[in-house]
SERO-660392 format. One record per residue (C-alpha): x, y, z. Coordinates in steps of 0.25 Angstrom, whole numbers, plus 5000, padded with zeros to 4 digits. Each point is the difference from the previous one (the first is absolute). Layout:
N
<r><east>X</east><north>Y</north><up>Z</up></r>
...
***
This chain:
421
<r><east>5425</east><north>5422</north><up>5242</up></r>
<r><east>4985</east><north>4999</north><up>5000</up></r>
<r><east>4999</east><north>5007</north><up>5014</up></r>
<r><east>5008</east><north>5012</north><up>4994</up></r>
<r><east>4990</east><north>5000</north><up>4988</up></r>
<r><east>4989</east><north>5000</north><up>5011</up></r>
<r><east>5006</east><north>5012</north><up>5007</up></r>
<r><east>5001</east><north>5008</north><up>4987</up></r>
<r><east>4985</east><north>4998</north><up>4997</up></r>
<r><east>4996</east><north>5004</north><up>5014</up></r>
<r><east>5010</east><north>5012</north><up>5003</up></r>
<r><east>4988</east><north>5009</north><up>5002</up></r>
<r><east>4995</east><north>5000</north><up>5014</up></r>
<r><east>4985</east><north>4999</north><up>5001</up></r>
<r><east>4994</east><north>5005</north><up>5013</up></r>
<r><east>4988</east><north>4992</north><up>5005</up></r>
<r><east>4992</east><north>5012</north><up>5002</up></r>
<r><east>4998</east><north>4999</north><up>4984</up></r>
<r><east>4986</east><north>4995</north><up>4997</up></r>
<r><east>5005</east><north>4991</north><up>4990</up></r>
<r><east>5007</east><north>4992</north><up>5011</up></r>
<r><east>4987</east><north>4996</north><up>5006</up></r>
<r><east>4996</east><north>4987</north><up>4993</up></r>
<r><east>4987</east><north>4993</north><up>4999</up></r>
<r><east>5007</east><north>4987</north><up>5002</up></r>
<r><east>5004</east><north>5003</north><up>5014</up></r>
<r><east>4995</east><north>4988</north><up>5008</up></r>
<r><east>4993</east><north>5005</north><up>5013</up></r>
<r><east>5003</east><north>4996</north><up>5014</up></r>
<r><east>4990</east><north>4997</north><up>5010</up></r>
<r><east>5008</east><north>4998</north><up>5013</up></r>
<r><east>4995</east><north>4990</north><up>5010</up></r>
<r><east>4991</east><north>4993</north><up>4990</up></r>
<r><east>4999</east><north>4985</north><up>5003</up></r>
<r><east>5000</east><north>4996</north><up>4985</up></r>
<r><east>5014</east><north>5003</north><up>4995</up></r>
<r><east>4994</east><north>5002</north><up>4986</up></r>
<r><east>4991</east><north>5011</north><up>5006</up></r>
<r><east>5012</east><north>5005</north><up>5008</up></r>
<r><east>5008</east><north>5001</north><up>4988</up></r>
<r><east>5015</east><north>4998</north><up>4998</up></r>
<r><east>5011</east><north>5010</north><up>5004</up></r>
<r><east>5007</east><north>5004</north><up>4987</up></r>
<r><east>5012</east><north>5009</north><up>5002</up></r>
<r><east>5008</east><north>4995</north><up>4988</up></r>
<r><east>5004</east><north>5010</north><up>4989</up></r>
<r><east>5000</east><north>4991</north><up>4988</up></r>
<r><east>4985</east><north>5004</north><up>4997</up></r>
<r><east>4998</east><north>5013</north><up>5006</up></r>
<r><east>4985</east><north>5000</north><up>4996</up></r>
<r><east>4997</east><north>4988</north><up>5010</up></r>
<r><east>5008</east><north>5007</north><up>5012</up></r>
<r><east>4991</east><north>5002</north><up>5012</up></r>
<r><east>5010</east><north>5003</north><up>5011</up></r>
<r><east>5010</east><north>5011</north><up>5002</up></r>
<r><east>5015</east><north>4996</north><up>5001</up></r>
<r><east>5006</east><north>4987</north><up>4995</up></r>
<r><east>5004</east><north>4986</north><up>5004</up></r>
<r><east>5013</east><north>4998</north><up>5007</up></r>
<r><east>4999</east><north>5010</north><up>5012</up></r>
<r><east>5013</east><north>5006</north><up>5003</up></r>
<r><east>5007</east><north>4992</north><up>4989</up></r>
<r><east>4992</east><north>5008</north><up>4989</up></r>
<r><east>5011</east><north>5010</north><up>4998</up></r>
<r><east>5010</east><north>4988</north><up>4997</up></r>
<r><east>4990</east><north>4995</north><up>4989</up></r>
<r><east>5000</east><north>5014</north><up>4994</up></r>
<r><east>5015</east><north>5000</north><up>5000</up></r>
<r><east>5000</east><north>4987</north><up>4993</up></r>
<r><east>4991</east><north>5004</north><up>4990</up></r>
<r><east>5008</east><north>5013</north><up>4998</up></r>
<r><east>5013</east><north>4992</north><up>4998</up></r>
<r><east>4993</east><north>4991</north><up>4990</up></r>
<r><east>5001</east><north>4987</north><up>5008</up></r>
<r><east>4986</east><north>4998</north><up>5003</up></r>
<r><east>4989</east><north>4997</north><up>4990</up></r>
<r><east>4989</east><north>5010</north><up>5003</up></r>
<r><east>4990</east><north>4991</north><up>4993</up></r>
<r><east>5003</east><north>4988</north><up>5009</up></r>
<r><east>4988</east><north>4993</north><up>5006</up></r>
<r><east>5003</east><north>4990</north><up>5011</up></r>
<r><east>4998</east><north>4985</north><up>4997</up></r>
<r><east>4992</east><north>4996</north><up>5013</up></r>
<r><east>5000</east><north>4985</north><up>4997</up></r>
<r><east>5004</east><north>4992</north><up>5013</up></r>
<r><east>5001</east><north>5013</north><up>5008</up></r>
<r><east>4987</east><north>4997</north><up>5008</up></r>
<r><east>5001</east><north>5000</north><up>5015</up></r>
<r><east>5005</east><north>4987</north><up>5007</up></r>
<r><east>4990</east><north>5002</north><up>5011</up></r>
<r><east>4986</east><north>5006</north><up>4998</up></r>
<r><east>4995</east><north>5012</north><up>5009</up></r>
<r><east>4985</east><north>4998</north><up>5000</up></r>
<r><east>4991</east><north>5012</north><up>4999</up></r>
<r><east>4994</east><north>5005</north><up>5013</up></r>
<r><east>4991</east><north>5011</north><up>5005</up></r>
<r><east>5011</east><north>5010</north><up>5001</up></r>
<r><east>5002</east><north>4999</north><up>4985</up></r>
<r><east>4986</east><north>5005</north><up>4998</up></r>
<r><east>5000</east><north>5012</north><up>5009</up></r>
<r><east>5005</east><north>5012</north><up>4993</up></r>
<r><east>5005</east><north>5006</north><up>5013</up></r>
<r><east>5007</east><north>4988</north><up>5006</up></r>
<r><east>5011</east><north>4998</north><up>4989</up></r>
<r><east>5004</east><north>5013</north><up>4994</up></r>
<r><east>5015</east><north>4999</north><up>4997</up></r>
<r><east>5001</east><north>4987</north><up>4992</up></r>
<r><east>4992</east><north>4992</north><up>4990</up></r>
<r><east>4995</east><north>4987</north><up>5006</up></r>
<r><east>4998</east><north>4995</north><up>4986</up></r>
<r><east>5014</east><north>5003</north><up>4997</up></r>
<r><east>5005</east><north>4986</north><up>5000</up></r>
<r><east>4989</east><north>4994</north><up>4992</up></r>
<r><east>5000</east><north>5009</north><up>4987</up></r>
<r><east>5004</east><north>4988</north><up>4991</up></r>
<r><east>4988</east><north>4993</north><up>5005</up></r>
<r><east>4989</east><north>5010</north><up>5003</up></r>
<r><east>5003</east><north>5010</north><up>4989</up></r>
<r><east>5004</east><north>4989</north><up>4989</up></r>
<r><east>4989</east><north>5006</north><up>4991</up></r>
<r><east>5007</east><north>5014</north><up>5000</up></r>
<r><east>5014</east><north>4993</north><up>4998</up></r>
<r><east>4994</east><north>4992</north><up>4988</up></r>
<r><east>4996</east><north>5013</north><up>4994</up></r>
<r><east>5014</east><north>5005</north><up>5001</up></r>
<r><east>4998</east><north>5009</north><up>5012</up></r>
<r><east>5013</east><north>5001</north><up>5007</up></r>
<r><east>4995</east><north>4997</north><up>5014</up></r>
<r><east>5011</east><north>4996</north><up>5010</up></r>
<r><east>5001</east><north>4994</north><up>5014</up></r>
<r><east>5003</east><north>5009</north><up>5012</up></r>
<r><east>5001</east><north>4988</north><up>5010</up></r>
<r><east>5009</east><north>4988</north><up>4998</up></r>
<r><east>5000</east><north>4987</north><up>5009</up></r>
<r><east>5011</east><north>4990</north><up>5000</up></r>
<r><east>5007</east><north>4989</north><up>5009</up></r>
<r><east>5013</east><north>5001</north><up>5006</up></r>
<r><east>5009</east><north>4996</north><up>5012</up></r>
<r><east>5007</east><north>5010</north><up>5009</up></r>
<r><east>5014</east><north>4998</north><up>5005</up></r>
<r><east>5003</east><north>5009</north><up>5012</up></r>
<r><east>5012</east><north>4999</north><up>5010</up></r>
<r><east>4991</east><north>5004</north><up>5011</up></r>
<r><east>4991</east><north>4989</north><up>4997</up></r>
<r><east>5011</east><north>4990</north><up>4999</up></r>
<r><east>5004</east><north>5005</north><up>5014</up></r>
<r><east>4986</east><north>4999</north><up>5006</up></r>
<r><east>5000</east><north>4985</north><up>4995</up></r>
<r><east>5014</east><north>4997</north><up>5006</up></r>
<r><east>4995</east><north>5006</north><up>5013</up></r>
<r><east>4987</east><north>4992</north><up>5000</up></r>
<r><east>4990</east><north>5012</north><up>4998</up></r>
<r><east>4996</east><north>4995</north><up>4987</up></r>
<r><east>4999</east><north>4985</north><up>4996</up></r>
<r><east>5002</east><north>4993</north><up>4986</up></r>
<r><east>4987</east><north>4993</north><up>4996</up></r>
<r><east>5002</east><north>4998</north><up>4985</up></r>
<r><east>4987</east><north>5008</north><up>4997</up></r>
<r><east>5003</east><north>5014</north><up>5004</up></r>
<r><east>5015</east><north>4999</north><up>5004</up></r>
<r><east>5009</east><north>4991</north><up>4992</up></r>
<r><east>5013</east><north>4992</north><up>5003</up></r>
<r><east>5007</east><north>5011</north><up>4994</up></r>
<r><east>4995</east><north>5010</north><up>5010</up></r>
<r><east>4992</east><north>5007</north><up>4989</up></r>
<r><east>4986</east><north>5004</north><up>5002</up></r>
<r><east>4989</east><north>4998</north><up>4989</up></r>
<r><east>4992</east><north>5013</north><up>4997</up></r>
<r><east>4990</east><north>5005</north><up>4991</up></r>
<r><east>5004</east><north>5014</north><up>4994</up></r>
<r><east>4990</east><north>5010</north><up>4995</up></r>
<r><east>5005</east><north>5013</north><up>4993</up></r>
<r><east>4990</east><north>5011</north><up>5000</up></r>
<r><east>5002</east><north>5013</north><up>4992</up></r>
<r><east>4992</east><north>5012</north><up>5005</up></r>
<r><east>4987</east><north>5004</north><up>4993</up></r>
<r><east>4993</east><north>5012</north><up>5006</up></r>
<r><east>4985</east><north>5002</north><up>4999</up></r>
<r><east>5000</east><north>5015</north><up>5002</up></r>
<r><east>4985</east><north>5002</north><up>5004</up></r>
<r><east>5001</east><north>4990</north><up>5012</up></r>
<r><east>5015</east><north>5005</north><up>5003</up></r>
<r><east>4994</east><north>5014</north><up>5002</up></r>
<r><east>4989</east><north>4995</north><up>5008</up></r>
<r><east>5010</east><north>4993</north><up>5009</up></r>
<r><east>5007</east><north>5012</north><up>5003</up></r>
<r><east>4988</east><north>5009</north><up>5001</up></r>
<r><east>5003</east><north>5008</north><up>4988</up></r>
<r><east>4993</east><north>5004</north><up>4988</up></r>
<r><east>5004</east><north>4992</north><up>4988</up></r>
<r><east>5004</east><north>5013</north><up>4992</up></r>
<r><east>5009</east><north>5005</north><up>5012</up></r>
<r><east>5007</east><north>4987</north><up>5000</up></r>
<r><east>5003</east><north>5000</north><up>4985</up></r>
<r><east>5005</east><north>5014</north><up>5001</up></r>
<r><east>5009</east><north>4997</north><up>5011</up></r>
<r><east>5006</east><north>4988</north><up>4993</up></r>
<r><east>5001</east><north>5008</north><up>4987</up></r>
<r><east>5007</east><north>5012</north><up>5007</up></r>
<r><east>5009</east><north>4992</north><up>5009</up></r>
<r><east>5006</east><north>4991</north><up>4990</up></r>
<r><east>5004</east><north>5011</north><up>4991</up></r>
<r><east>4988</east><north>4999</north><up>4990</up></r>
<r><east>5004</east><north>4985</north><up>4997</up></r>
<r><east>4986</east><north>4996</north><up>4997</up></r>
<r><east>4992</east><north>5011</north><up>4993</up></r>
<r><east>4988</east><north>4990</north><up>4999</up></r>
<r><east>4998</east><north>5002</north><up>5015</up></r>
<r><east>4994</east><north>5014</north><up>4997</up></r>
<r><east>4997</east><north>4998</north><up>4985</up></r>
<r><east>4993</east><north>4987</north><up>5000</up></r>
<r><east>4990</east><north>4999</north><up>5012</up></r>
<r><east>4993</east><north>4988</north><up>4992</up></r>
<r><east>5013</east><north>4992</north><up>5003</up></r>
<r><east>4998</east><north>4995</north><up>5015</up></r>
<r><east>5012</east><north>4990</north><up>5001</up></r>
<r><east>5015</east><north>5004</north><up>5002</up></r>
<r><east>5012</east><north>4991</north><up>4999</up></r>
<r><east>5010</east><north>5008</north><up>5008</up></r>
<r><east>5015</east><north>5000</north><up>4998</up></r>
<r><east>5003</east><north>4994</north><up>5013</up></r>
<r><east>5005</east><north>4986</north><up>5005</up></r>
<r><east>4992</east><north>4988</north><up>5001</up></r>
<r><east>4997</east><north>4991</north><up>5012</up></r>
<r><east>5003</east><north>4985</north><up>5002</up></r>
<r><east>4992</east><north>4990</north><up>5009</up></r>
<r><east>5007</east><north>4987</north><up>5005</up></r>
<r><east>4990</east><north>4989</north><up>5004</up></r>
<r><east>5004</east><north>4989</north><up>5009</up></r>
<r><east>4990</east><north>4988</north><up>5000</up></r>
<r><east>4987</east><north>4999</north><up>4992</up></r>
<r><east>4997</east><north>5013</north><up>4993</up></r>
<r><east>4985</east><north>4997</north><up>5001</up></r>
<r><east>5001</east><north>5000</north><up>5015</up></r>
<r><east>5003</east><north>5015</north><up>5000</up></r>
<r><east>4985</east><north>5002</north><up>4999</up></r>
<r><east>4995</east><north>4990</north><up>5010</up></r>
<r><east>4998</east><north>5006</north><up>5014</up></r>
<r><east>5001</east><north>4987</north><up>5006</up></r>
<r><east>5014</east><north>4998</north><up>4996</up></r>
<r><east>5011</east><north>5006</north><up>5009</up></r>
<r><east>5007</east><north>5012</north><up>4992</up></r>
<r><east>5013</east><north>5006</north><up>5003</up></r>
<r><east>5003</east><north>5013</north><up>4992</up></r>
<r><east>5012</east><north>5010</north><up>4999</up></r>
<r><east>4998</east><north>5013</north><up>4992</up></r>
<r><east>5013</east><north>5005</north><up>4997</up></r>
<r><east>5005</east><north>5013</north><up>4994</up></r>
<r><east>5013</east><north>5000</north><up>4991</up></r>
<r><east>5013</east><north>5002</north><up>5006</up></r>
<r><east>5011</east><north>4997</north><up>4990</up></r>
<r><east>5012</east><north>5003</north><up>5009</up></r>
<r><east>4995</east><north>4990</north><up>5011</up></r>
<r><east>4991</east><north>4990</north><up>4992</up></r>
<r><east>5011</east><north>4998</north><up>4989</up></r>
<r><east>5013</east><north>5004</north><up>5006</up></r>
<r><east>4998</east><north>4998</north><up>5015</up></r>
<r><east>5003</east><north>5014</north><up>5005</up></r>
<r><east>4998</east><north>4999</north><up>5015</up></r>
<r><east>4995</east><north>5014</north><up>5002</up></r>
<r><east>4986</east><north>4996</north><up>5000</up></r>
<r><east>4991</east><north>4987</north><up>5003</up></r>
<r><east>4995</east><north>4998</north><up>4986</up></r>
<r><east>5007</east><north>4988</north><up>4996</up></r>
<r><east>4999</east><north>4992</north><up>5013</up></r>
<r><east>4985</east><north>5004</north><up>5001</up></r>
<r><east>4998</east><north>4995</north><up>4986</up></r>
<r><east>5007</east><north>4987</north><up>5002</up></r>
<r><east>4993</east><north>4997</north><up>5013</up></r>
<r><east>4987</east><north>5003</north><up>4993</up></r>
<r><east>5003</east><north>4990</north><up>4989</up></r>
<r><east>5005</east><north>4989</north><up>5011</up></r>
<r><east>4987</east><north>5002</north><up>5008</up></r>
<r><east>4991</east><north>4999</north><up>4987</up></r>
<r><east>5007</east><north>4987</north><up>4996</up></r>
<r><east>4998</east><north>4995</north><up>5014</up></r>
<r><east>4985</east><north>5003</north><up>4999</up></r>
<r><east>4999</east><north>4993</north><up>4987</up></r>
<r><east>5007</east><north>4988</north><up>5006</up></r>
<r><east>4989</east><north>4999</north><up>5011</up></r>
<r><east>4989</east><north>5000</north><up>4990</up></r>
<r><east>4998</east><north>5015</north><up>4999</up></r>
<r><east>5005</east><north>5010</north><up>4989</up></r>
<r><east>5010</east><north>5011</north><up>5000</up></r>
<r><east>5001</east><north>5013</north><up>4991</up></r>
<r><east>5011</east><north>5010</north><up>4999</up></r>
<r><east>4997</east><north>5012</north><up>4991</up></r>
<r><east>5012</east><north>5009</north><up>4996</up></r>
<r><east>4996</east><north>5014</north><up>4996</up></r>
<r><east>5010</east><north>5009</north><up>4993</up></r>
<r><east>5000</east><north>5013</north><up>5009</up></r>
<r><east>5015</east><north>5002</north><up>5001</up></r>
<r><east>5004</east><north>5009</north><up>5012</up></r>
<r><east>4986</east><north>5002</north><up>5005</up></r>
<r><east>4997</east><north>5004</north><up>4986</up></r>
<r><east>5010</east><north>5011</north><up>5000</up></r>
<r><east>5010</east><north>4992</north><up>4992</up></r>
<r><east>5014</east><north>4995</north><up>5003</up></r>
<r><east>5008</east><north>5013</north><up>4997</up></r>
<r><east>4991</east><north>5007</north><up>5011</up></r>
<r><east>5002</east><north>4988</north><up>5009</up></r>
<r><east>5015</east><north>5001</north><up>4999</up></r>
<r><east>5000</east><north>5015</north><up>5002</up></r>
<r><east>4992</east><north>4997</north><up>5013</up></r>
<r><east>5011</east><north>4990</north><up>5005</up></r>
<r><east>5011</east><north>5010</north><up>4998</up></r>
<r><east>4992</east><north>5011</north><up>5008</up></r>
<r><east>4997</east><north>4990</north><up>5011</up></r>
<r><east>5014</east><north>4995</north><up>5002</up></r>
<r><east>5006</east><north>5014</north><up>4999</up></r>
<r><east>4991</east><north>5008</north><up>5008</up></r>
<r><east>5004</east><north>5006</north><up>5014</up></r>
<r><east>4999</east><north>4989</north><up>5010</up></r>
<r><east>5001</east><north>4989</north><up>4990</up></r>
<r><east>4989</east><north>4990</north><up>4994</up></r>
<r><east>4989</east><north>5000</north><up>5011</up></r>
<r><east>4987</east><north>4994</north><up>5001</up></r>
<r><east>4994</east><north>5013</north><up>5006</up></r>
<r><east>5003</east><north>5007</north><up>4987</up></r>
<r><east>4997</east><north>4989</north><up>4990</up></r>
<r><east>4988</east><north>5005</north><up>4993</up></r>
<r><east>5004</east><north>5014</north><up>5002</up></r>
<r><east>5012</east><north>4999</north><up>4990</up></r>
<r><east>4991</east><north>4993</north><up>4989</up></r>
<r><east>4991</east><north>5012</north><up>5001</up></r>
<r><east>5011</east><north>5010</north><up>4999</up></r>
<r><east>5005</east><north>4994</north><up>4987</up></r>
<r><east>4987</east><north>4995</north><up>4994</up></r>
<r><east>4990</east><north>5010</north><up>5005</up></r>
<r><east>4992</east><north>4988</north><up>5006</up></r>
<r><east>5003</east><north>4988</north><up>5009</up></r>
<r><east>4993</east><north>4990</north><up>4991</up></r>
<r><east>4995</east><north>5002</north><up>4986</up></r>
<r><east>4993</east><north>4986</north><up>5000</up></r>
<r><east>4985</east><north>4999</north><up>5000</up></r>
<r><east>4994</east><north>4986</north><up>5002</up></r>
<r><east>4986</east><north>5002</north><up>4995</up></r>
<r><east>5004</east><north>4992</north><up>4987</up></r>
<r><east>5007</east><north>4989</north><up>5008</up></r>
<r><east>4988</east><north>4991</north><up>5004</up></r>
<r><east>4995</east><north>4999</north><up>4985</up></r>
<r><east>5010</east><north>4989</north><up>4998</up></r>
<r><east>4994</east><north>4993</north><up>5012</up></r>
<r><east>4987</east><north>5002</north><up>4994</up></r>
<r><east>5004</east><north>4994</north><up>4987</up></r>
<r><east>5003</east><north>4987</north><up>5007</up></r>
<r><east>4986</east><north>5001</north><up>5007</up></r>
<r><east>5007</east><north>5001</north><up>5014</up></r>
<r><east>4989</east><north>5002</north><up>5011</up></r>
<r><east>5008</east><north>4997</north><up>5012</up></r>
<r><east>5015</east><north>5000</north><up>5004</up></r>
<r><east>5004</east><north>4992</north><up>5012</up></r>
<r><east>5014</east><north>5005</north><up>5001</up></r>
<r><east>5004</east><north>5013</north><up>4995</up></r>
<r><east>5015</east><north>5003</north><up>4999</up></r>
<r><east>5000</east><north>5015</north><up>5001</up></r>
<r><east>5003</east><north>5010</north><up>5011</up></r>
<r><east>4994</east><north>5012</north><up>4991</up></r>
<r><east>4987</east><north>5005</north><up>5005</up></r>
<r><east>4998</east><north>5007</north><up>4987</up></r>
<r><east>5000</east><north>4986</north><up>4993</up></r>
<r><east>4992</east><north>4994</north><up>5011</up></r>
<r><east>4989</east><north>5011</north><up>4999</up></r>
<r><east>5000</east><north>4999</north><up>4985</up></r>
<r><east>4997</east><north>4985</north><up>5000</up></r>
<r><east>4990</east><north>5000</north><up>5011</up></r>
<r><east>4993</east><north>5013</north><up>4994</up></r>
<r><east>4999</east><north>4992</north><up>4987</up></r>
<r><east>4991</east><north>4989</north><up>5007</up></r>
<r><east>5011</east><north>4990</north><up>5003</up></r>
<r><east>5001</east><north>4994</north><up>5014</up></r>
<r><east>5013</east><north>4999</north><up>5007</up></r>
<r><east>5001</east><north>4991</north><up>5012</up></r>
<r><east>5015</east><north>5001</north><up>5004</up></r>
<r><east>5011</east><north>5009</north><up>4997</up></r>
<r><east>5015</east><north>4996</north><up>5000</up></r>
<r><east>5011</east><north>5009</north><up>5002</up></r>
<r><east>5015</east><north>4996</north><up>4997</up></r>
<r><east>5007</east><north>4992</north><up>5010</up></r>
<r><east>5010</east><north>5009</north><up>5008</up></r>
<r><east>5011</east><north>4990</north><up>4997</up></r>
<r><east>4999</east><north>5002</north><up>4985</up></r>
<r><east>5002</east><north>5015</north><up>5001</up></r>
<r><east>5014</east><north>5005</north><up>4995</up></r>
<r><east>5007</east><north>5008</north><up>5011</up></r>
<r><east>5000</east><north>5013</north><up>4990</up></r>
<r><east>4986</east><north>4998</north><up>4997</up></r>
<r><east>4996</east><north>5002</north><up>5015</up></r>
<r><east>4999</east><north>5015</north><up>4997</up></r>
<r><east>4989</east><north>4998</north><up>4990</up></r>
<r><east>4993</east><north>4989</north><up>5008</up></r>
<r><east>4999</east><north>5008</north><up>5013</up></r>
<r><east>4996</east><north>5013</north><up>4993</up></r>
<r><east>4989</east><north>4993</north><up>4993</up></r>
<r><east>4995</east><north>4994</north><up>5013</up></r>
<r><east>5000</east><north>5013</north><up>5007</up></r>
<r><east>4992</east><north>5006</north><up>4988</up></r>
<r><east>4989</east><north>4990</north><up>5003</up></r>
<r><east>5004</east><north>4988</north><up>4991</up></r>
<r><east>4994</east><north>4987</north><up>5006</up></r>
<r><east>5009</east><north>4993</north><up>5010</up></r>
<r><east>4999</east><north>4991</north><up>5012</up></r>
<r><east>5012</east><north>5007</north><up>5006</up></r>
<r><east>5000</east><north>5011</north><up>5009</up></r>
<r><east>5002</east><north>5013</north><up>4993</up></r>
<r><east>5013</east><north>5008</north><up>5004</up></r>
<r><east>4999</east><north>5013</north><up>5007</up></r>
<r><east>5006</east><north>5013</north><up>4992</up></r>
<r><east>5012</east><north>4999</north><up>5009</up></r>
<r><east>5003</east><north>4986</north><up>4996</up></r>
<r><east>4997</east><north>5002</north><up>4986</up></r>
<r><east>5011</east><north>5010</north><up>4999</up></r>
<r><east>5009</east><north>4989</north><up>5005</up></r>
<r><east>4997</east><north>4991</north><up>4989</up></r>
<r><east>5011</east><north>5003</north><up>4990</up></r>
<r><east>5004</east><north>4995</north><up>4987</up></r>
<r><east>5014</east><north>4998</north><up>4994</up></r>
<r><east>5008</east><north>5012</north><up>4995</up></r>
<r><east>5000</east><north>5002</north><up>4985</up></r>
<r><east>5015</east><north>4996</north><up>4998</up></r>
<r><east>4999</east><north>4988</north><up>5009</up></r>
***
């Protein structure tokens, strides 16, 4: 009932271009400052609007569900989270990357430590909320059980247990964008970046064009999750072997095991090798980015599947990228410029074994200043038969591979199943 009263009192929509919506209580943010108090907390909560110093709100793509809960009267709009006992199970120590305003631009490196470093704000009833959470877990994965049974991975009681589960540290990271540095990374003027973001989201965030004083955006997109195998502090030690898989989301394969692509087998192989590295004294990390269907979405992905399977000549490696471009207007909407930020959050300086065949990912990592010593492609025996179309097309397009790239004539002979089979 209290929520419905709140809605009645606030039925008038106030645009943020109104001068009375710019408050003197807004906490300034100095991105890249080494002292978190000088940097300032990111405040995107709506309970006290006079403190807000960010565009958007917490929750990313789940923000709309929160709004619906409030509209339905089932969510207390005045609720402030009780952060007792929520602190990280493992501490990610600050490093030089945290203090470079151009090195980390798409996440808040202090996001896991707000209850500690911004306690004085919280004690003053300022609603500062974490954007990063760190916990411990175990992974139980059929492919890992199989690798143990076949002797590729051993049970040691520290990383891999008798249950065949793997011990892991999980780090959930919500996106926090510092707009000036993002614009610089894309060689854009900040005003142009703001204008395009505003226009192409249908005017979702007027503050992008009305509040140039607000430099931080919490975009309504999915978060990322890092899985660390071994000692999390070893990630920043260049003398310790590090195995890494940077993986872009594929719900159909990762979760449901669809065999039209190599996403799940490459992911589970990366997990296996990361655990194996930890067992021999190194450390492994797998970072899972929400970029479904090459950032085109699952609907577009399935439309492309149909187009590939129904086209004249069938599903062929020679026309793999062409069909995506016909449907979506682009072969791949992903950009990897933000991806290394998560690596820099863990102060990674060197990767010994990178599980990625994507040159776009490799180039972004190396360009950001991280050394890559060795690249590992998915073993051929792990590639599902129907996924050969994707794999051979990627190799022909220049993806990293140790194999010989097929000629155009041979590419045309690499065929996938028919749609009805």
